matplotlib code that plots the C-alpha trace (Angstrom):
import matplotlib.pyplot as plt

x = [0.0, 2.8, 2.3, 5.2, 4.9, 5.5, 9.2, 10.4, 13.9, 14.2, 17.8, 19.4, 19.4, 16.1, 13.3, 9.9, 7.4, 3.7, 1.4, 4.2, 4.2, 7.5, 8.6, 11.8, 15.1, 15.7, 18.8, 19.9, 17.2, 14.8, 11.3, 9.2, 5.4, 3.1, 5.9, 5.8, 8.4, 6.0, 7.8, 11.1, 14.2, 16.9, 17.0, 20.1, 21.6, 19.1, 16.7, 13.2, 10.9, 7.1, 4.7, 7.4, 6.4, 9.1, 8.0, 8.5, 12.1, 13.4, 16.9, 19.5, 23.2, 24.8, 28.4, 30.7, 32.4, 35.8, 34.7, 35.8, 34.0, 30.7, 30.6, 27.3, 26.7, 25.1, 24.7, 27.2, 29.9, 31.0, 31.1, 33.0, 30.7, 33.5, 31.0, 31.6, 27.9, 25.3, 22.4, 20.2, 18.2, 14.7, 12.6, 8.8, 6.5, 9.3, 8.0, 10.0, 8.9, 9.3, 12.9, 14.4, 18.1, 19.3, 23.1, 25.2, 24.9, 22.2, 20.0, 16.5, 14.3, 10.6, 8.1, 10.7, 9.7, 12.3, 12.4, 15.3, 18.7, 19.2, 22.8, 23.0, 21.2, 17.7, 16.1, 12.7, 9.8, 11.8, 10.9, 14.1, 13.6, 15.8, 14.9, 16.2, 14.9, 11.9, 9.9, 7.1, 4.4, 3.1, -0.5, 0.3, 2.1, -1.0, -3.3, -0.9, -0.9, -4.7, -4.9, -2.4, -4.2, -7.5, -6.1, -5.3, -8.6, -6.8, -8.3, -6.0, -6.0, -5.1, -2.0, -0.9, -1.3, 0.5, 3.4, 3.9, 3.6, 6.2, 8.7, 8.1, 9.0, 12.0, 13.5, 12.8, 16.5, 17.5, 15.4, 16.8, 19.5, 16.9]
y = [0.0, 2.4, 5.4, 6.2, 9.6, 10.2, 10.8, 9.5, 8.1, 5.2, 3.9, 0.8, -0.3, 1.5, -0.1, 1.4, 0.3, 0.0, 3.0, 5.4, 8.1, 8.5, 11.1, 12.9, 11.0, 8.4, 6.2, 3.7, 4.7, 2.8, 4.3, 2.9, 2.7, 5.7, 8.1, 10.6, 12.1, 12.8, 15.8, 16.7, 16.7, 14.1, 11.6, 9.3, 6.7, 7.6, 6.0, 7.5, 6.5, 6.0, 8.8, 11.2, 13.9, 15.6, 18.8, 19.6, 20.3, 18.7, 17.2, 15.4, 15.5, 12.0, 12.9, 15.4, 18.0, 16.6, 13.1, 11.9, 9.5, 10.7, 11.4, 11.3, 13.3, 11.2, 12.3, 15.1, 12.8, 12.6, 9.0, 8.1, 5.8, 4.7, 5.4, 7.8, 8.0, 8.6, 11.0, 11.3, 9.3, 10.7, 9.5, 8.8, 11.8, 14.1, 16.9, 19.1, 22.3, 23.1, 23.4, 22.0, 20.9, 18.2, 18.0, 14.8, 12.5, 14.3, 12.5, 14.0, 12.8, 11.9, 14.5, 17.1, 19.9, 21.1, 24.5, 25.7, 24.1, 21.3, 21.8, 19.8, 16.9, 17.8, 16.3, 14.8, 17.2, 20.2, 22.8, 23.9, 27.1, 30.0, 31.9, 29.1, 26.0, 25.6, 22.7, 21.3, 20.9, 17.4, 18.3, 19.7, 16.4, 14.4, 16.5, 16.1, 12.4, 12.3, 14.4, 12.2, 9.0, 10.4, 11.1, 7.4, 6.2, 5.0, 5.5, 7.0, 4.9, 5.6, 3.4, 5.7, 8.7, 7.0, 6.1, 9.8, 10.8, 8.2, 9.3, 12.9, 12.1, 9.9, 12.6, 15.6, 15.8, 16.2, 19.4, 21.0, 23.0, 24.9]
z = [0.0, -1.0, -3.3, -5.5, -7.1, -10.8, -11.7, -8.3, -8.4, -6.0, -5.9, -4.6, -0.9, -0.2, 1.9, 2.1, 4.7, 4.2, 3.7, 2.7, 0.0, -1.8, -4.4, -5.4, -5.1, -2.4, -2.1, 0.6, 3.0, 5.3, 5.6, 8.4, 7.8, 7.3, 6.5, 3.6, 1.4, -1.4, -3.1, -4.7, -2.6, -1.8, 1.1, 1.1, 3.4, 6.2, 8.6, 8.7, 11.5, 11.3, 10.8, 9.5, 7.0, 5.0, 3.4, -0.3, -1.0, 2.2, 1.5, 3.5, 3.0, 3.1, 2.4, 4.2, 2.1, 3.2, 2.1, 5.6, 7.9, 9.3, 13.1, 14.9, 18.1, 20.8, 24.4, 23.9, 22.4, 18.8, 17.6, 14.5, 12.4, 10.0, 7.3, 4.4, 3.5, 6.3, 6.0, 9.1, 11.6, 12.2, 15.0, 14.7, 14.1, 12.9, 10.6, 8.3, 6.7, 3.0, 1.8, 5.0, 4.8, 7.1, 7.4, 7.3, 10.2, 12.2, 14.7, 15.3, 18.1, 18.3, 17.3, 16.5, 14.1, 11.6, 9.8, 7.6, 8.2, 10.7, 11.6, 14.9, 16.6, 17.7, 20.8, 20.9, 21.2, 20.0, 17.3, 15.6, 13.7, 12.5, 15.7, 17.9, 19.6, 21.9, 23.3, 21.2, 23.7, 24.5, 24.0, 20.5, 19.7, 20.8, 18.6, 15.7, 16.2, 16.2, 13.0, 11.2, 12.3, 11.2, 7.7, 7.4, 8.9, 12.1, 15.5, 18.1, 21.3, 24.9, 24.3, 21.4, 23.6, 26.5, 24.3, 23.4, 27.1, 28.0, 25.4, 26.4, 30.0, 29.2, 26.9, 29.3, 30.3, 26.6, 26.4, 29.6, 27.7, 25.6]

ax = plt.figure().add_subplot(projection="3d")
ax.plot(x, y, z, "-o")
ax.set_aspect("equal")
plt.show()
């Protein structure tokens, strides 16, 4: 039950979960179910969680300008992946605005909202805009989840809501620096 848009370029090593909408150029990327990248833009060598929506023109970089190995920042430490090609890792429910750029090796948490350029890791439930970062309220994430589910004729359950609440609480420390 995948929709492939006209003129999409789906390259090798790409895996697309059920109920996804894919357009533009995709290479070496895993899409979990119910995620959308329906418009132009490039996503390469990335992991895209469930219920992600990438706005038109959203692109990832999967190769450093130096051609060196990609380092990923995790819990304040830079980890050398030993990989030359690595785009991004996007948690469930991530949304990007039109023409968002996600730099090489960026990790983005659950229900994060991206606008403009994503230059560094983004914690769960954070809106990253040109004006800075701020917390994306839990209640707004729950409403967003309900609207997304409704569009796909899926009923939001108490378990779905509780999962968001649990992730919000478990990632609270990651947002303290905002």
